[in-house]
C-alpha positions as CSV (number, residue, x, y, z in Angstrom):
1,M,-13.1,-13.9,46.1
2,G,-16.8,-13.6,45.3
3,G,-19.3,-14.9,48.0
4,I,-22.6,-16.6,47.2
5,A,-26.0,-14.7,47.7
6,V,-28.3,-16.1,50.0
7,E,-31.7,-15.5,50.9
8,G,-32.0,-11.9,52.8
9,G,-29.2,-10.5,50.4
10,S,-26.2,-11.6,52.6
11,H,-23.0,-13.6,51.1
12,V,-21.5,-16.8,52.1
13,E,-17.7,-16.6,51.5
14,I,-16.0,-19.9,50.6
15,A,-12.3,-20.5,52.1
16,K,-9.5,-20.8,49.3
17,L,-9.0,-24.2,48.5
18,L,-5.9,-25.9,48.8
19,V,-3.9,-28.0,46.4
20,F,-4.1,-31.7,46.9
21,S,-0.5,-33.2,46.7
22,G,-1.4,-36.8,47.0
23,E,-0.9,-37.3,50.8
24,A,-3.0,-40.3,51.9
25,S,-3.7,-38.8,55.2
26,R,-5.6,-35.8,53.8
27,V,-7.8,-38.0,51.0
28,M,-11.1,-37.7,52.8
29,E,-10.5,-34.1,53.5
30,F,-10.0,-33.0,50.0
31,I,-13.2,-35.0,48.9
32,I,-15.4,-33.6,51.5
33,V,-14.2,-29.9,51.0
34,Y,-14.3,-30.2,46.9
35,K,-17.7,-32.1,47.1
36,L,-19.2,-29.1,48.9
37,Y,-17.5,-26.8,47.0
38,L,-19.0,-28.3,43.7
39,R,-22.5,-28.5,45.3
40,I,-22.5,-24.8,46.1
41,K,-20.3,-23.1,43.2
42,M,-20.9,-25.4,40.5
43,K,-24.1,-27.1,40.7
44,G,-25.1,-26.4,37.3
45,A,-22.0,-27.5,35.5
46,T,-21.8,-30.8,33.8
47,V,-19.8,-33.6,35.4
48,E,-17.1,-33.2,32.8
49,K,-16.5,-29.6,33.7
50,Q,-16.7,-30.2,37.6
51,V,-13.9,-33.1,37.3
52,Q,-11.9,-30.7,35.0
53,W,-12.1,-27.8,37.6
54,V,-11.0,-30.1,40.6
55,L,-8.0,-31.7,38.5
56,L,-6.6,-28.0,38.5
57,Y,-6.1,-28.3,42.3
58,V,-4.4,-31.9,42.1
59,Q,-0.8,-32.3,41.6
60,G,2.1,-34.7,42.1
61,E,2.7,-38.3,42.3
62,L,-0.5,-40.7,42.0
63,A,-3.0,-37.7,42.5
64,D,-2.2,-36.8,39.1
65,V,-3.1,-40.1,37.8
């Protein structure tokens, strides 16, 4: 997994993202983690591309809808 270059030449690594299964107790965690990831790794992408990317990590039941 590649890191993000920051001032001074160092890299910030981002943890592997988990797949969201639709568990109600994990909704806020999912939203926070993915918003942060999108801001860091996909800030130049269109909203449509960001949504498509997040949907790759959503599966099962109401989460798919």
